[in-house]
C-alpha positions, 0 to 999 in steps of 0.5 A: 500499499502506497502512503505519503506522509507530510511533516513540517507544517506549523505557525510562522510570522510573515517573512519567515521560513518552513520546510515541509517534508513528504516521505513516501512508502510501499512504492519502489520507485517514486516518479513526478512528485508535487506539492498543492495547497488548499486555503479555506474557501478556495480551490486546491492549487499546484504549488510546485512539481519535481520529476524523478531525477530533479532535472525538471521543476515547475513552480506557481507564479505565486511562489516562484523565487520563494519556495524550492522543491527538492527530493532525495530518491534514496529516502523516497522523500520530497521537500518544500522549502518555503522562504519570505512566507506571506500570510496568503501562503496560509493553507493545508499543503499536500504532497502528491505522486504522479507514478506515470509522470502523466500529470494525474496524481495517483497518490496523496498525503494527508496534508499538513497546516501551514499558517502565516501570521501578519 
């Protein structure tokens, strides 16, 4: 059974930093992995994506230059370093796995809350 487990969320002041981790288990090889977020009353949005060899990344315009996605394939873990956080970054953050790298995310974590105070 494939499971994704996020950690690292919390409360931080505007301008601060947080680092999220997502560990995958139950799968031999992870492919494209992404971070999404959903704020109250808003639709879920894609934040960042990284392919299996870390050569290709994508960032939403709203986080470009502030967030960094990375991964450690030996540990089947993906990270999201969030810097210069803004109150509008407040949301539940989810990691997701796209097994076939076709843009369809097959597995999701349970989410971790990130709250940025002004």
